[in-house]
N, C-alpha and C positions, 0 to 999 in steps of 0.2 A: 532639815537637812535635805539635800538633793539626792536623787537616786544614785548618782556617781559617788557621793560621799559615803552613803550606806555601803555600796559595793567595796569602796576602798577600805572602810573600817572592817567590814566582814573579812576581806582578804588578809588584812594585817593580823586579825585575831586568829584566823585559820592557820596562817604561817607560824604564828607563835605556838599554837597547839601542836602543830606537826613537829616543830623543833623540840618541844618538851616530850613528845612521844618518842623521838629518836633518843633523847637522853634517857628515857625510861628503859628503852631496849638495851642500851649500853649498861645501865645499872643491873638489869636482870641478867645480862651476860656475865658481868663481874661476880654477881652473887652465885651463879651456877659454877663459875670457875673456882670460887672459894670452896664450894661444897665438894667439888671433885678433889681439890687439894686436901680437904679434911679426910676424905676417904683414903687418899694416898698416904697420909700421915699414919692412919690406923694400920695400914698394911706394913709400913716401915717399922712400926713399933714391934710387930710380931715376926718380922722377916730376918732370917739369919743367913740365907743362901744368896747366891748370885742373883742379881736382878738387872733389869734394864733401867737406866736413868736417862732422862731426857736432857739433851744439851740445848734444845730449842729447835724450832722450825722442822720438826719431824726427824731429827737426828738423835740416835740413842747410843749409849755405850753400856757394856756390861760392867757392873760394879758389885762390890761386896761390902756391906756396911761394916765399918770398923768400930763405930761407936753409935750410940743412940741420940747424941746431941746434934742439933742442926745449927747451921749458921744462918741467922735471920737478919735481913736488912730492916732496921726499925725506923729508917728515914734519914735524910741528909747524908746518905752514904755511910751511915754507922751500922756495922754488922756485929751482932752479939751471938754468943753460943746460947742456945735455948733447948730445953727438953721438948719432946713432941707435945707433951701436955701444955707447956707454956706457949708453944707455937699455936696450938689449937685455941687457946684463950685469946691470943692476938687476932687470929682469924675470926673468931666469934665476935670480937669487938668491932672489927672492920665490917663484918656482915651486918651487924646492928646499925652501924653508921649508915651503910648503904640502904638498909631498910627504912631508916628515918628519912633519908633524902628521897627515897622512892615514894613514901607516904606524902611528903610535901609536894612532890611533883604531881601526884594523883589529885591532890586537893586543888592545886593551881590549874590543872587541866579541867577539872570539874567547873571551876569558876569561869574559865575561858569559854567552856561549852555553854554555860548559862548566859554569858555575855553574847555569844554568837546567836543564841536563841532570841535574846532580847533585841538585838540589832535586826535580825530577820523579821521579827514581829513588827518592829517600828517601820521597817522598809515596806512591809506589806500594808500597813495601816496608813501610810503617807500617800498612797496612790490617789 
């Protein structure tokens, strides 16, 4: 291979690794959001007084829980009533799925890093 081909291959692998790193950051952020959500569910379970509920984008409203059941979107626009314990199980399942994806990404990033090292060594030895 020519020097330009090695550079091209190296750059392509590097871009792929960077894209996977970005995906990894998104997954880590989603996992952190789920963990915060689990903590919020625990607070709701024991809360009987007025509280602030988020409407989104930093806007809150004072609310008082009338019941302990939650309305949970389970996908495809389907919303079901769930207890906080059932909701926590759903969250744990989603976190597990994200952790599995995260592990796959880490494995792929490691493979790309090994390939980057191989390409770099080949480029240095071809001089």
